[in-house]
N, C-alpha and C positions, 0 to 999 in steps of 0.2 A: 422314367416312367414308373408310376406307382403300381406295385404288384397287388392284385386282388387279395383280400383277406380271406382266411379259411374260416368259414362259418357252416361247413357242411353238416356238422353234428349239433347245431344250435337249435334245431326245430324239435320240440318235445313230442310232436305228433309223427315225426318221420321214423319209420322203422329202419335201422341202419343197414341191415343186410350184410352179407360178406363183403369185406373191403376189396375194391377193384381199382386198378389204375386206369380209370375211364376219363372221359373229357372233363367231367366235373372236378376230379382230383387234379388233373393236369393243370387246369386253370388256376388253382390256388396252391400248387405244389411247392413253389419256393417259400411261401409263407408258412405252409403246413410243416415242412421239414425243419425250418429254422426254429419254430416254436415247439417242436416235438422231440428233437434229437439233441440232447446235450453234447456240446463239443463238435457239432457237425461242421462248422466253418473251419475248425482246426484240422479235422480229419481230411477235408477236401484240400486245404492248402498244403498240408504235409504230404498228401498223395502226390501232388505235383513235384515236390522236392525229392521224394523217394524215386519217382519215375525218372527225374533228371539224373539222378545218381546211377541208376541201374540200367537205363535204356542202352541198348547196343545197336550199332549199325547193322543194317540188313536183317532186322528182326521186327516182329510185330509186338504191339502193346494191346492187350485186350481189356476193355472196360465193360464188364459183364453186369447187366442191369443198369445201364447208363442213365436212365430217366431223362432229365433235361440237359445232360452233358456237363454237369458241374465238375466231375472228376476228369472227364476228357479235356475240358478247357484248361483246368489247372495243370494237367500233364503237358498239354500242348505248349504252355507258356515256358516250361522248364526243360523240355527235351531238345537237345541240339545234335543228337546222333544223326548221321547221314543215312538216307534210304531206310528210314524207320516209319512205320505206319501204325496209327491208332485205329483199332477196330472197336467201335462202340455198338453194343448190342442191347436191345430191349424188346420184350414181347408185346408191349403196349403200342399199338399203332398210333394212338393219340400222343404218346410220349415222343415217339420217333418223329412224327410230323412237326411237333413244336420244337424239338431238339434241332431238327434240320434247319428251321428258320433261325434259331438262336445262333447256330454255328455257321450260317451262310457267308459271313464276311471274315471268317478266320482264315489266316494264311495257310499255305500248303507245306510248311516245314515244321513238324512232320505232317504228312497227309492224314486225313481223317475219313474213315469209311463207316457209314451208319448202316446197321443191319436190323431189320425188323424180324426177330427170331427169338425162340426160347433158348436160354443159355444152355440148356441140356442138349440142344441139337447142334451146337457150334462145332464145326470141324476146325480144330486148332492147327495152326502152322507154328513153326519155331518162334518162341516168344521169349523176351527178356523180362517183361513185366506183365502181370495179370492182376486186375483189380476187381474185387467183389465187395463193393461198399453197400452194406445193408441189402444184400440180394440173396445170399445163401439161405437166410431165414425164411424165405418164401418158397424154397425148393422142398419137395417132400423129403422127409427124413431118410427114407430108404434109398433115395437117389443121390444123396449128398456125397457118399464115398466115391461113387463112380465118376461124378463130375470133377471132384478134386483130384482123383487119380489121373484123369485125362489132362487136367491142367498141369499137374506135376510132370507128366510125361512130355508135355509140349514145351515146358520151360527149359531154356538152355542152362548148362552148368553156371552157377552163380546168379541165376535169375531169381526174381522175387515175386511172391504173392502178397498182396495187401488184402486182408479180410476183416471187414468191419461188421459188427453184429450187435443186436440186443442180446444180452446174456442172462443166464440164471445163476444163482448161487446155491451150493449144496446145503448150506446152513439155512433153515427156514426163517430164522429171525433176521439174518443179514439179507436174505432175499426180499423179505417184506419191507425192510428198511429202504432198500434201494428202489423198490417199486414206489413206496411212499415219497421218496425224494424226487423221483421222476415226475410224479403227479404234482408235487410242489413246484417243480421247474415249469410244468405246463401252466399251473395257476399263475405263476409269476409272469408268464408271457401272455396272459389274458384269456386263457381257456377257462370255462366254467366247469363245475363238477358234472353238469349234464353233458357237456361236450366230451369231457374226459371219459365218462362212462360209456357214451355212445361209440367213441372211437375204440375203446377197449373191447366192447361187444362185437364190433364189426371185424376186428382183427383176430378174434378167437378162432382157433383152428385154421387160420390163414397164415399168420406169422408165428412160427414155432421156434422159440429160442432154445439154446442149449448152454451148458456150462462151459467155462473156459477150459477146464480139464478135458472135456469131451472134444473140443476143437483141437487142442494141442495133441492129444493122443491120435486123433484121426489124421491130422496133417503129417505126423511122423509115420503113421502106418502106410500112407499113400506115397511116401518117398521123399519128403522134405527132410533135410539133414538137421535143421534147427528152426525153432519157431517160438515166439512169445509175444506178450502184449507190449506195445509201444505207447498206447494211449488208452485211458479209461476215464469215463465220467459217469458215476452212478452205475446203472445197468446197461451201459453202452460201451463197447470196447473195440479196439482195432488191434489186430495182430499182424506181424510180418512173418512170413515163412520163407526160408532160403533153400534153394535147390542145391 
């Protein structure tokens, strides 16, 4: 079945407004994220492999900000630990509704529980894997340390956090280069300059990126014994942090 194309920012008369994961975005989300996030398919696929390696029996796997369940489905394919449950959480009712339909025919090993909730309100149970793929960047800056601390506290010894984000670079020239390369990536995938500018304006003050050094320092401060980047493409990176 053909996925609807993302044309949400193609109308020059439409004021973009703050970006929201509403029904319009959900409808085109697979096309939007494929054309907007360099390396997205690789991160999703490798999230599954990492979960398969680190998932432990009698533990939970949390996919925080699950959107349409791409990471959840990837992990489900690779986890063979017994009595293991994936808890997929998103605060967009439209996302959860569509995700539920997409995952309706998935088997029950491991089981999947969908929760419509803010990731900041999740009560964590002992976990072997936690995934934050392009989610923390939407959490207010001042609330990120507490969320990560609660994740670190919930992870079992030897557990893993997968954290994927849009990032900043301390050097202004390098930062601008990576922004320009990201825009080139979007143009190569069919977005016009009008659409790129509209999406950028819509995300301003909604998606707040940070530097890799900031991520590393915070992860160590909240209790992870080691962390670093395992994948990066332009200004999008994914880190693993080990408990």
